[in-house]
C-alpha positions in Angstrom: -48.6 126.6 -13.7 -52.1 128.2 -12.8 -51.5 131.0 -15.3 -50.3 128.7 -18.1 -52.4 125.7 -17.4 -54.3 125.7 -20.7 -51.1 126.0 -22.7 -49.1 123.5 -20.7 -52.0 120.9 -21.0 -52.1 121.5 -24.8 -48.2 120.8 -25.0 -48.3 117.7 -22.9 -51.1 115.2 -23.7 -50.5 113.1 -20.5 -51.5 115.8 -18.1 -55.2 115.9 -17.6 -55.4 119.0 -15.5 -53.2 121.4 -13.5 -54.3 123.2 -10.4 -52.7 125.0 -7.5 -50.2 122.7 -6.1 -51.1 119.5 -8.2 -51.0 117.9 -11.5 -53.5 115.2 -12.6 -52.7 112.7 -15.2 -55.0 110.8 -17.4 -56.4 107.8 -15.6 -54.3 105.3 -17.5 -51.3 107.0 -16.2 -52.4 107.3 -12.7 -50.8 105.1 -10.1 -51.5 104.5 -6.4 -49.1 106.5 -4.0 -47.7 103.3 -3.0 -46.7 102.6 -6.6 -45.3 106.0 -7.3 -41.4 106.1 -7.6 -40.5 109.9 -7.4 -37.5 109.7 -9.5 -39.3 107.9 -12.3 -42.2 110.3 -12.1 -39.7 113.2 -12.2 -38.1 111.6 -15.2 -41.3 111.1 -16.9 -42.6 114.6 -16.4 -39.1 115.9 -17.7 -39.6 113.8 -20.7 -43.2 115.5 -21.2 -41.5 119.0 -21.0 -38.8 118.1 -23.5 -38.0 120.0 -26.8 -34.9 121.6 -28.3 -35.8 125.1 -27.2 -36.6 124.2 -23.6 -33.2 122.4 -23.5 -31.4 125.5 -24.9 -32.9 127.8 -22.5 -32.2 125.3 -19.7 -28.6 125.2 -20.5 -28.4 129.1 -20.4 -30.2 129.1 -17.0 -27.8 126.3 -15.7 -24.8 128.1 -16.9 -26.0 131.4 -15.0 -26.6 129.3 -12.1 -23.1 127.6 -12.1 -21.5 131.1 -12.2 -23.4 132.2 -9.2 -23.0 128.7 -7.6 -26.7 128.4 -7.1 -27.5 125.0 -8.4 -28.2 123.4 -5.0 -30.9 123.9 -2.5 -30.1 127.6 -2.4 -31.3 128.0 -6.1 -34.7 126.7 -5.6 -36.0 130.1 -4.1 -34.5 131.8 -6.9 -36.1 129.7 -9.5 -39.4 129.9 -7.7 -39.1 133.6 -7.6 -38.1 133.8 -11.4 -41.1 131.6 -12.3 -43.5 133.8 -10.4 -42.0 136.9 -12.2 -42.3 135.3 -15.5 -45.8 134.2 -14.8 -46.9 137.7 -13.9 -45.0 139.3 -16.8 -46.8 137.0 -19.1 -50.2 137.8 -17.8 -49.5 141.4 -17.8 -48.4 141.1 -21.4 -51.8 139.2 -22.3 -53.8 141.9 -20.4 -51.9 144.7 -22.1 -52.8 143.1 -25.4 -56.6 143.4 -25.0 -57.0 146.4 -22.4 -58.6 149.5 -23.8 -57.0 153.0 -23.5 -60.0 154.3 -21.5 -59.3 151.5 -18.9 -55.7 152.5 -18.8 -56.7 156.0 -18.1 -58.9 154.9 -15.3 -56.0 152.9 -13.7 -53.6 155.9 -13.9 -56.5 157.9 -12.2 -57.1 155.4 -9.5 -53.3 155.1 -8.9 -53.3 158.7 -7.7 -56.7 158.6 -5.7 -58.3 157.0 -2.9 -61.2 154.7 -3.8 -63.9 156.3 -5.7 -67.6 155.8 -6.2 -68.5 153.9 -9.2 -70.6 156.7 -10.6 -67.4 158.9 -10.5 -65.7 156.6 -12.9 -68.2 156.5 -15.6 -66.8 159.6 -17.5 -63.7 157.3 -18.3 -66.1 154.9 -20.1 -68.1 157.7 -21.6 -65.0 159.4 -23.2 -63.9 156.1 -24.7 -67.4 155.6 -26.0 -67.4 159.1 -27.8 -64.0 158.5 -29.2 -64.6 154.8 -30.4 -68.3 154.2 -30.7 -68.0 151.2 -32.8 -66.0 149.4 -29.9 -68.5 150.4 -27.3 -71.8 149.5 -29.1 -72.0 146.1 -27.6 -69.9 146.7 -24.5 -71.7 148.1 -21.4 -70.0 150.2 -18.5 -70.6 147.2 -16.3 -68.6 144.9 -18.9 -66.0 147.5 -19.1 -65.4 147.8 -15.4 -65.8 144.0 -15.0 -62.8 143.4 -17.2 -60.6 145.5 -14.7 -62.0 143.6 -11.9 -61.6 140.1 -13.6 -58.0 141.0 -14.1 -57.8 141.8 -10.6 -56.4 145.4 -11.4 -59.3 147.2 -9.3 -61.5 146.1 -6.5 -64.9 147.1 -5.3 -65.7 147.6 -1.6 -68.9 149.0 -0.4 -69.6 150.8 -3.7 -66.1 152.3 -3.9 -63.6 151.2 -6.5 -59.8 151.2 -5.9 -56.8 150.1 -7.5 -55.2 146.9 -6.4 -51.5 146.0 -5.7 -51.7 144.1 -9.0 -53.0 147.1 -10.6 -50.1 149.3 -9.4 -47.7 146.6 -10.4 -49.4 146.4 -14.0 -48.7 150.1 -14.4 -45.2 149.7 -13.2 -44.7 147.0 -15.8 -46.1 149.3 -18.6 -43.7 152.0 -17.5 -40.6 149.7 -17.2 -41.5 148.0 -20.6 -42.0 151.1 -22.4 -45.6 150.5 -23.5 -47.9 153.2 -24.4 -50.9 154.1 -22.5 -52.2 155.7 -25.7 -54.3 152.8 -27.0 -57.6 152.7 -28.8 -60.7 152.2 -26.9 
């Protein structure tokens, strides 16, 4: 929900906001805890998430869970893990859509090295700027590196930059999905 909160809010007008572990409804929809019937609230939320495509995919998932006899409590961890994996895959596909080739080259480099000083990484930016000057005109080295930090693909500690677990998993995702690292920028 955290990764998709804007999209979900757009789909479901009753939902005011979504955060880690909670959903806030519009004030007219909110009730005191004493008045809340969990069964009715679940049914109401299910109606908010209702459309033909969702029901179609739901049926496929139920069929697979029936085959594996996972529809009970045992299936909950599987569903949670699946949602986590899908959330990560979606986030990675969005990151890949906008990441530049020079940033991918930097990630590949950091994946094979110990943490490096910031100054040692400027060459990746400079190479991209030489090859694609129009892209870099209004995009500073700090912004270029900041994108990777914002995506949690790299981290800086005491002036040294290193790849994160998320960064390594992003590179694995690219390989497994057969996505090229030879991108513009």
